[in-house]
N, C-alpha and C positions, 0 to 999 in steps of 0.2 A: 504494500500500500504506500502511496506517496501523496504529497500535496499537489493539487491541481491548480485551477485558476483562483486568483485572489483579487480583492478590490478593497479600497478604503476611500471614504468620502466624508468631508466635514462641511457644514453649512451654518451660517449665522442664524438662520431662521428669519422670521418676519417681525419679531418684536425686539430683538437685542441689537445694540449698537456695535458690539464686538463679539468675537468668538473665544470662549474660555474653555473649549474642548481641545483635545489633542488625540492623535492616534498613532499607532505603530503597525505597519504592515510589512514585516521583514521575515518571511518564512525561515525557520519554523516558529517565530514569535509574532503574536498578534495582540494588540492591546488598545483599550479606549480609556481616556481619562477625562473627567468633567470637573473643572476647577470651580472653586468658590472663594469668596473673600472680597473686601472692599477695593476700590480703585481698580488697578489691573492685577491684583494679587492672585485672583483665581486663574487667570491666564498664565501667570508665572508658575504657579503650582502644577498645573496640568502639563506644561511643557517641560518642567524639571522632571516630572514623573516619566514622561515619554522618553526623554533623553537618557535617564538613568537605566530604564529598561533596555533601550537600544544598545547602550554601551556594553552590557554584560549578557546579551541574549545568547551568545554562544556557550555560556557556562551553565545554562539552565536545563535541567532534566527533571521531569516528574513533579509531583506536588511540592516536594521539599524545595526543589530548585525554583519554581515559579513563586513560591511563598518568600524565598530568600530575596529574589529580585524586588518584589513589592516592598518588603521590609527595608531594603536598601534605599529605594525611592523615598520611603517615608523618612528615613534618617536625613537624607539630603534636603528635603523640603523643610523639615523641622529646623535644621541648622541654618538654612537661609532665612527662615522666619525669625529666628532668634537674633541673628546678626544684622538683619535689615529691618528697621522699624516700619518702613513703608509696606512691608509684606507681612507684618505681624497678624496672626490669626488666619492666615490663608490655609487652604486645604484643597484636596481633590479626591474624587473617587478614582478607582483603578480596577479594571477587569482585564486580566491577561490570560492568554492561552498559549501553551507550548506543545507543539506536535512532536511526538516520537514516532517517526515513520517505521522504524524497525520493529517497535513493539505494537504499533497500530493503536496507540492511545493518544488522548489529548488531555493534558493536565491544565486545570483552570484554577486561578486564584483571584479573589476579588475582595474589595473593600468599598462599601457604599452602595449606590443603587444603579450603577451602570450594569447592564445585564449581558449574560451569555445565553444564546439559544442554540438548539439543534433542530434542523429540519431533516427528517428521515422518513422516506416513503410518504411524503405529502403531509406528515403530521409535525407540527411545531411544538417543541418542548422547552420551557424555560428551565435552564440548568442551575442558575444562581438564585439565591433568595436575597431580596433587597435588605440592606441594613438601613431601614427607615422606620420612622414612627408609625406610619400606617400599616406597614408590613407586620410589625410587632402587635399592633392592635388587631389585625386580622388573625394572626396566629393564636392570640389569646381569646378570640371569639367576641371581642368587643365590637368590631366592625365586620361587615360582610365585604367580600371583594368589590361588589358594586358600590357600596358606600365609600370604600377606600378610594375609588376612582374619582369621586367628587369631593373628597375631604380637602378643606383649605390648607392643611399641613401635609399634603401628599408628597411634597418635595423636601420635607425636613428629614435629613439623614442622621443616623445615630452613630455612624462610624466613618472616618475619613482619614486619608493620608495627610501627615504634616501637622496635625493639631495637637499631637502628643509625641514624646520622644520615641515611643514604641507603639506598634499597632498590631491588633489581632487579625491575621489574614485567614479567610475561610477558603478552603481548597477542596477540589474533587478531581477524580479521574474518570474519563469517559472512554469506554472501549469502542473504537470507531469501526465503521463499516464502509466499504466502497460506495460512493454516492452520497455520503453524508455532507451536508452543508451547514457550517457553523456561522453564526451571526453574533458579533459583539456590538453593543450600541449604548449611547448615552440616553438619559431619560427624556431628551428632546424628541426621541422617536417613540419610546414606550408609553409616554403620557399622551401622545397624539393618536396612536394607533393601537387597537387591540390585537391580541395574538392571531386571531383569525384573519384580520386584515393584513398583518405582516406576512403570514403564510401565503395569502392570496396574491399579494404583490410580487412575492418571489416566484411563485408558480407562473404568473403571467409573464414574467421576464425569462421564463424557461430555465430558471435555476442558474442562470449565468451571473456570476458575482457582480461584474461591473454594471450590467443592465439593472440588476436587482437593487444595487446601491442607489442608482439614479432614481429608480421608481419609488423606493422607500422615502428618500429625502423629498422628492416632489410631492408625495401624498401627505407627508407630515406637514409640509408647508401649506398645502391646500386646506388643511384642517385648522390653520392659524399660525403654525410655526412659532409657538410661544417661547421656545428656548432654542439654544444651539442644538443642531442635529448632527450626530456623528455615527457612522456605521462602518464596520469592517466585516467582510465576508471571506470565507475560504472553504474550498471543497477538498474532499479526500477521494482519490480514485484508485483503480487497480493499477498495478505496476510496481517495479522495483524502485526503491528510493535512490535519489542521486547521491553521489559521493559527498560526504559531509565536508564542508570547508573547515579550515582552522578556526578556532574560537576567535570571535571578533574583538574580544576585550577581556580584561582580567576578571577573575572571580571576585564578587563584591567583598570588600574588606582587605584585599591583597593588592598592594602597590597601586592604589587607586589614582587615577589622574585627577587634575584639578576639577572642582565642582563644575558641572555643565551649566551653561547659560540656558535661558528659556528659548533661545534660537538654535540650540544644538541639534534638535531633531528636525530633519528636513520635512518629514510628514507632519510634524506638529506646527511648523512655522509657515509652510507654503500650501498652495493649492486650496485655499479657503474660499468657499463660495459665499457671496453676500446677497441678501435679499431684503426687501422692505426697509427696515430701519438700519441697514448697514451704512457705512460711511458715505457711499455714493448717494443713497436715498436721503440721508440727512442733509447733505449739501444742497440737493435739489429742493428739499423742503424749505431750507433757510432762504434760498434764492427766491422761491415763490412768495415767502412771507415779506421779504424786502420789496419785491415788486408790488405787492398789494399795498404796502405802506406808502410807497411812492405815489401810486395811483390815488390813494386816499388823501394825501397831502395836496396833490394837484387839484383834486376835486374841491377840497376845502378852500384853497386859494382862489379858484375860479368862482366859487360861490360868493366869497367875500368881496372880490373885485367887482362883481356885478352890482 
């Protein structure tokens, strides 16, 4: 078994002025991070997480490996927040998947409410459990799943990277089958579309990751695009794995390079779609307001001069 086609896409959505999501799509490592914090701190946290994961992706194997990567990302974000007052209190979710082609398994680690899904034989299964207030209320029986979807605190998470010196990473291993399609996403997708809608959009795209990514982002935006939307998809197919490259970076904690900047990840820093309230839309809106003010002043002057 080997990794087949892959795709990653991030979009500002229609309500946000900037994108505080980041992603990694570097087989065998895939990840999504959704930042939080004042000013631009959420964006910094997400990009630091993505950069930390990318640097050490060659060293990760199994649940222990992916958990170690996420814990290292937490350490770097925490240290940055402590040393830089402008980023104090920042944090990010992180959901990462590492494929072991030889073993035919996918190890997943996550913190927060960015999700991992598996589409197999047309059925979509949510693999991760949200670390969120409403998820805990659903598990305890206080809320129904339907009530949770409408709850005003549905975006409040109970666990994040960077808010404490250490973090508890939840992990699991999936025994993969040829034809499996995995989806990692930020809550900008999962709060806009139900599981059935996500599965239907992927099926309409023929299960092709790039087309499915475009379709999912477009549909989330058509529902309002209330948050940044990030998706990463990868498929597993029949065939022999390719020869493994040398590890791309050091094992976390051993001869580490200098702290990565928030621009260190190419996937995190570039290829960001903007819609609605993005910078282009904001400038256009400001220009329209100025034009209307000029017209109003001219009309007032004309009325007075008469």
